[in-house]
C-alpha positions as CSV (number, residue, x, y, z in Angstrom):
1,M,6.1,-36.2,-136.4
2,T,7.9,-39.0,-138.2
3,T,6.8,-37.9,-141.4
4,W,7.8,-34.5,-140.6
5,L,11.4,-35.9,-139.9
6,G,11.2,-38.3,-143.0
7,R,10.6,-35.0,-145.4
8,Y,12.6,-32.4,-144.3
9,L,15.7,-34.7,-142.4
10,P,17.3,-35.8,-145.4
11,A,17.6,-32.2,-147.3
12,A,18.8,-30.7,-143.6
13,G,21.5,-33.2,-143.7
14,L,22.2,-32.7,-147.3
15,F,22.9,-29.1,-146.3
16,V,25.0,-29.5,-143.6
17,A,27.1,-32.0,-145.3
18,G,27.4,-29.6,-148.3
19,L,29.0,-26.5,-146.0
20,A,31.2,-29.5,-144.3
21,V,32.7,-30.0,-147.7
22,W,33.1,-26.2,-148.4
23,E,35.0,-25.9,-145.4
24,A,36.9,-28.9,-145.6
25,F,37.8,-28.1,-149.4
26,V,38.8,-24.3,-148.5
27,V,41.1,-26.0,-145.4
28,V,42.8,-28.9,-147.6
29,F,43.8,-26.7,-150.8
30,D,44.7,-23.7,-148.8
31,I,42.1,-21.2,-150.8
32,Q,42.7,-17.9,-150.0
33,G,39.8,-16.1,-147.4
34,F,39.5,-13.2,-150.4
35,L,39.2,-16.0,-153.3
36,L,36.3,-18.1,-151.1
37,P,36.0,-17.5,-147.3
38,R,35.0,-20.8,-145.2
39,P,31.6,-21.5,-143.9
40,S,32.8,-20.9,-140.3
41,V,33.9,-17.3,-141.3
42,I,31.3,-16.4,-143.2
43,A,29.2,-17.5,-140.0
44,G,31.3,-15.3,-138.0
45,T,31.3,-12.4,-140.0
46,F,27.3,-12.4,-140.6
47,L,27.2,-12.4,-136.8
48,R,29.2,-9.3,-137.0
49,E,27.7,-7.6,-139.8
50,L,24.1,-8.0,-138.6
51,P,23.1,-4.8,-137.6
52,V,23.9,-3.2,-141.3
53,V,22.9,-6.2,-143.4
54,V,19.4,-7.1,-141.9
55,P,18.3,-2.7,-142.4
56,A,20.0,-3.4,-146.1
57,G,18.0,-6.8,-146.4
58,L,14.3,-4.6,-145.4
59,F,15.6,-1.9,-147.5
60,T,16.0,-4.4,-150.6
61,L,12.9,-6.5,-149.6
62,R,10.7,-3.4,-149.9
63,E,11.9,-2.8,-153.1
64,A,10.9,-6.7,-154.2
65,V,7.9,-6.8,-152.1
66,G,6.7,-3.3,-154.0
67,G,7.8,-4.7,-157.8
68,F,6.7,-8.1,-157.2
69,A,2.5,-6.3,-156.3
70,M,3.2,-4.1,-159.4
71,G,4.4,-6.8,-161.8
72,A,1.6,-9.5,-160.6
73,V,-1.3,-7.2,-160.0
74,L,-1.1,-6.1,-163.8
75,A,-0.1,-9.2,-164.9
76,V,-3.6,-10.7,-163.5
77,L,-5.4,-7.8,-165.3
78,A,-3.8,-7.7,-168.6
79,A,-4.3,-11.8,-168.2
80,L,-8.4,-11.1,-167.5
81,A,-8.3,-8.8,-170.7
82,T,-6.6,-11.3,-173.0
83,A,-8.6,-14.3,-172.4
84,R,-11.7,-12.5,-173.1
85,W,-10.9,-10.7,-176.0
86,S,-8.7,-12.2,-178.6
87,L,-7.3,-9.0,-179.9
88,V,-6.1,-7.8,-176.7
89,R,-4.2,-11.3,-176.9
90,E,-2.4,-10.7,-179.9
91,G,-1.7,-7.4,-179.3
92,I,-0.2,-8.2,-176.0
93,L,1.5,-11.1,-175.7
94,P,4.4,-9.9,-178.3
95,F,4.8,-6.7,-176.0
96,A,5.2,-9.2,-173.0
97,V,7.4,-11.4,-174.4
98,A,9.9,-8.7,-175.8
99,A,9.8,-7.7,-171.8
100,N,10.5,-10.7,-171.1
101,S,13.5,-11.3,-173.6
102,T,15.4,-8.2,-172.2
103,P,18.2,-8.6,-169.4
104,I,18.3,-6.7,-166.0
105,I,21.3,-5.2,-167.1
106,A,19.9,-3.6,-170.2
107,L,16.6,-2.2,-168.0
108,A,18.3,-1.5,-164.9
109,P,20.3,2.0,-166.3
110,I,17.2,2.7,-168.2
111,T,14.9,2.6,-164.5
112,N,17.7,4.9,-163.2
113,Q,17.8,7.6,-165.5
114,W,13.8,7.3,-165.6
115,F,13.2,7.3,-161.7
116,G,16.3,8.4,-160.0
117,I,19.4,6.4,-158.9
118,T,18.3,6.3,-155.4
119,N,14.5,6.1,-156.1
120,P,13.2,2.6,-154.8
121,L,10.6,3.2,-157.8
122,S,13.4,2.5,-160.1
123,K,14.3,-1.0,-158.9
124,M,10.3,-2.0,-158.4
125,T,10.0,-1.4,-162.3
126,V,12.5,-3.7,-162.8
127,V,11.4,-6.4,-160.6
128,A,7.8,-5.7,-162.3
129,V,8.9,-6.3,-166.0
130,M,10.4,-9.6,-164.0
131,V,7.4,-10.5,-162.6
132,F,4.7,-9.5,-165.2
133,F,5.4,-12.1,-167.9
134,P,5.0,-15.7,-166.0
135,V,2.1,-14.4,-164.5
136,M,0.6,-13.1,-167.4
137,I,1.2,-16.1,-169.2
138,N,0.3,-18.7,-166.5
139,M,-2.8,-17.1,-165.4
140,V,-4.1,-17.2,-169.1
141,R,-3.7,-20.8,-169.2
142,G,-5.6,-21.4,-166.1
143,L,-8.7,-19.0,-167.7
144,T,-8.5,-20.6,-171.0
145,E,-7.7,-24.3,-170.2
146,V,-11.2,-24.6,-168.8
147,K,-12.9,-27.9,-169.6
148,T,-15.8,-27.9,-172.1
149,S,-17.7,-30.3,-169.9
150,E,-17.9,-27.6,-167.2
151,L,-18.8,-24.4,-169.7
152,E,-21.2,-26.0,-170.8
153,L,-22.9,-27.1,-167.7
154,M,-22.4,-23.1,-166.7
155,R,-24.5,-22.1,-170.3
156,S,-27.3,-24.9,-169.4
157,Y,-28.1,-22.9,-166.5
158,A,-28.1,-19.8,-168.5
159,A,-25.0,-18.3,-166.9
160,R,-23.6,-14.8,-167.5
161,P,-20.0,-14.6,-168.9
162,L,-19.3,-12.6,-165.8
163,E,-20.3,-15.8,-163.3
164,V,-18.4,-18.3,-165.9
165,L,-15.9,-16.3,-165.1
166,W,-16.0,-15.8,-161.3
167,K,-17.4,-19.4,-161.0
168,V,-15.4,-21.5,-163.1
169,R,-12.3,-19.9,-164.9
170,I,-11.0,-17.9,-162.2
171,P,-10.8,-21.3,-159.8
172,N,-9.4,-22.7,-162.4
173,S,-6.9,-20.7,-163.0
174,L,-5.9,-20.2,-159.3
175,P,-3.2,-23.4,-159.4
176,F,-1.5,-21.5,-162.4
177,L,-1.3,-18.3,-160.7
178,F,0.6,-19.5,-157.3
179,S,2.6,-21.3,-159.6
180,A,3.7,-18.6,-161.0
181,L,3.7,-16.6,-158.1
182,K,6.3,-18.6,-156.4
183,V,8.4,-18.5,-159.1
184,G,8.1,-14.5,-159.1
185,T,9.4,-14.7,-155.5
186,A,12.5,-15.6,-156.6
187,L,12.8,-13.2,-159.4
188,S,11.9,-10.3,-157.5
189,V,14.7,-10.9,-154.6
190,I,17.3,-12.0,-157.5
191,G,15.9,-8.3,-159.8
192,A,15.9,-6.0,-157.1
193,I,19.7,-6.6,-155.8
194,V,20.9,-7.2,-159.2
195,A,19.5,-3.8,-160.0
196,E,21.0,-2.1,-157.0
197,Y,24.5,-3.7,-159.0
198,F,23.7,-0.1,-160.9
199,G,23.4,2.1,-158.4
200,G,21.1,3.1,-155.4
201,S,20.7,4.2,-152.1
202,R,23.6,3.2,-150.0
203,Q,21.3,1.5,-147.7
204,A,20.3,-1.3,-150.3
205,L,21.9,-4.9,-150.1
206,G,23.0,-4.8,-153.7
207,V,24.7,-1.7,-153.4
208,Y,26.6,-3.4,-150.2
209,I,27.2,-6.4,-152.3
210,S,28.8,-4.6,-155.1
211,Q,30.7,-2.6,-153.0
212,Q,32.6,-5.2,-150.2
213,A,33.4,-7.3,-153.8
214,A,35.2,-4.4,-155.1
215,L,37.3,-4.4,-152.2
216,F,37.7,-8.0,-152.0
217,H,35.8,-8.5,-148.6
218,F,34.4,-11.5,-149.9
219,A,33.0,-12.6,-146.3
220,E,30.8,-9.9,-145.7
221,A,29.4,-10.0,-149.2
222,W,28.7,-13.7,-148.6
223,A,27.1,-12.3,-145.4
224,A,24.8,-10.2,-147.2
225,I,24.3,-13.2,-149.8
226,I,23.1,-15.1,-147.0
227,V,20.4,-12.6,-145.9
228,G,19.0,-12.3,-149.4
229,S,18.9,-15.9,-149.7
230,V,16.8,-15.9,-146.2
231,M,14.9,-12.9,-148.0
232,G,13.6,-15.1,-150.6
233,I,12.8,-17.8,-148.8
234,G,10.4,-16.0,-146.3
235,F,8.6,-14.2,-149.4
236,Y,8.0,-18.0,-150.9
237,A,7.0,-19.3,-147.7
238,V,4.2,-16.4,-147.7
239,V,2.9,-16.9,-150.7
240,L,3.4,-20.8,-150.3
241,A,0.9,-19.9,-147.0
242,A,-1.7,-17.8,-149.2
243,E,-1.9,-20.3,-151.9
244,R,-3.3,-22.6,-148.9
245,L,-5.6,-20.3,-147.5
246,A,-7.1,-19.4,-150.7
247,M,-7.1,-23.3,-152.6
248,P,-7.4,-25.6,-149.4
249,W,-9.7,-27.9,-151.8
250,H,-7.1,-28.7,-154.4
251,V,-5.7,-31.5,-154.9
252,S,-2.4,-31.1,-154.7
253,L,-2.5,-29.5,-151.1
254,R,-4.9,-32.7,-149.7
255,S,-2.4,-34.9,-150.8
256,G,0.5,-33.0,-148.6
C-alpha cells in the first residue's frame, strides 16, 4: 500500500495542482469562458453532456481499435517478411517511411473519397497507416537484434529456421513490439479523432468536437476531449495488461 501511494500520489497531486492553477488563472485574469473555460465549468458540462459524448467516444473508439488492429497485424506480417528476406526489407522500408511521413490532413480527405465520408473504414485506414510504421520498425529490430551466442546455440542443436524464429527471434522481439503497440494506442485515438475533423458520422467524437468549437461552445468541446483522453488511457492500459500476460519473464516487469 505504501509503495502504491509513493508511486501514484505525487502524480495525482500534480494533476490536481494543475487544475487548481488553471481555475485560478482563468478567474484572476478574467478570461472569457468561450476562450478558455474553467475546469469546474468543464466538469459540469461533461456531466450534462455525458449521454452525448460517451456514445460518440465509443463510436470513435471502434474506429481507433479497428485501425490499430489492421495496422498492427499488417506491420507484424511485414516485419516477419522483412527480417527473413533482405530483398523485402529493401522494398518495404522506403514505402513505410513515406507512409509515416504523410500527414493526417493529407491522407484523411483521400480515404474519405475512397471509402465514403461516413464509412468508419476511411478513419480506420488513417489509423492503420499511423500505427503501421512504428510497429513494423520496432518488430524488425527485435527480430534481428538477437545475440549471436543464442543463434549459435540453436545451430548447434540443428534447429530449423522456423524453430529459431519461434523460440528465439519472436520472444526477443516482444519487448520491442509492445513498446510500439503502447505508442500506437495514443496514435490510433489521435488519428481517428483528427480524421473525423474532415467529415464523418454525426455520432463521431471528432465531428462533435469540431462542431462545438465552431460554435464557440468550448466547454462542450473540452468535455469531449476528456472522453478522448480517457479512451486513450484505457486503451493503453489494455495493451499494458496484455504485455504483462505475454512476457512476465521480462526484467522490466519483474522489477516493476
